[in-house]
C-alpha angles and dihedrals in degrees: 000000000000125000092257091050090048087056094045094248120134115226112226141208106247110218090149102075139236092340120156091219091066098037106278107249141323120276121227116247090246089060091052092046090052090050091048092051091046092054090061097069142042121236139177100270093207090057094044092050094049096046092046090053090050092048094049093047091054093047093049095042095239130129097248142344137206121202115224138177094257137323095283090056088048090060093051094049091044090054092047090051091054092052110034096024108187095321108132097209095047092047088057091047092060129144085029099080101171093115097051147044104288110162121113113197113215137171107247088232088058096060107118138168093258093058087084082083089073094047091052086071092051099264116151117211121230106195122216125206127338130291092268101037143030131162131203090239089061090058093050089050092052096055112106138157085274097059112115106165147346120241119212124183112207091202090062100057094104093054115113093238093052128111131204115272095227090054093052089044092056091053097047101042096079088052093052092235113152121225119220115200122200102213095155095144101024100114127128115069092068089206085075089076088078103016096086095049089048089054091056108271114139099202125026123189124209134177115244091203101057121061093342083066095213126132112318092234093059137093145163139232111200124190149097119340097245095050091044087054087057089048090052091048088055096043134080138312085037118079111259138083090313094060091079088054096062123173119203125228090252094058092046094054092042091054092051090052089049094055090048088056093042097057089050095053119115100222089184087066094039095051090048088055093049090047091051091050092051091049090049090052094047091048092046093054098036114117091025111142122247095022143079119207133197144169116242152122133267113272099173117096112251097031107120143234090023099194099059113099121236140186113250122205123195111196122209100198116029121030120257090252091053092051090046090057090046092054093048089051095045132092111279095032111233131196116206136164132243126215114181108308094341131092112226131212114199117195095199096102101026129112121213092246088060098056098077092047090045092053091047091050092055092048091049090051091050094049090056095052 
């Protein structure tokens, strides 16, 4: 009996993706071994945090990096850095931001559930435009002496009310207003590690537990050296808002090892494998009564990463949400996504030996509709 069975928890086949709700991703054995070795010794946590950030920045080819306890924590710490900077008294005042610039400009179409991370640090959002429209002139008009940052959600770029990051960056640069980009699940492509910074962002937040395949409770802030130094000042093990977002030595070392492995991956080979998995699922379910199945890519805003092919199933009897629930309750338990009226099978976290059981589980659920 495995550890989950001992706890009375059912393991599942993950055809949904690097979703936190189902555990993120699988860690490589080398990551687990690095974490095990890290657990055997004590270290100075300030030194480890600093050296890990330097190592990761060098591996990824960015100016500087700050390790966090996840992408949501990264948003909170990045916001704190933009407001309190490295001022010790202001760091301790947070989330009370009455004495400092505390406004975060944001396109209304870029408001997402995860932006609560910024508000945890005391930032106050100032929305620009409406969900379906925004103009550069509206950003200019919204800038005041209370403006501390601009928040940009990478998952919202396909929303009608979005604007291009480089356009916003050109406007804000003369004002000295930093841009924080939430890019938690924007890998692959691996080029996104630097793409947002190249487009003008100042701080970019990634999850460590998604495609980086590090510990689920890890994340990264990438950016300029001076702003990352402010992030470090507001982060653990220092006292401030980041203290409640502590990351252990095992997680830090595990993330460094995960990044080492990430930069060596051949995504040409990986994508070919994912494509073959999708083709196998489409072929295995082709001809099944009561469904139509196709290969495609996400078109809905907020579905990440957008360039990984998936299998899309349109059911003719039950709704996609009903079928999703049936698969989760089945044996084996299967996690899948839903986009609009279609069920979605994502190969990103699947192993080859899970494909056949997955296809059989979908057929079984369809036969019981």
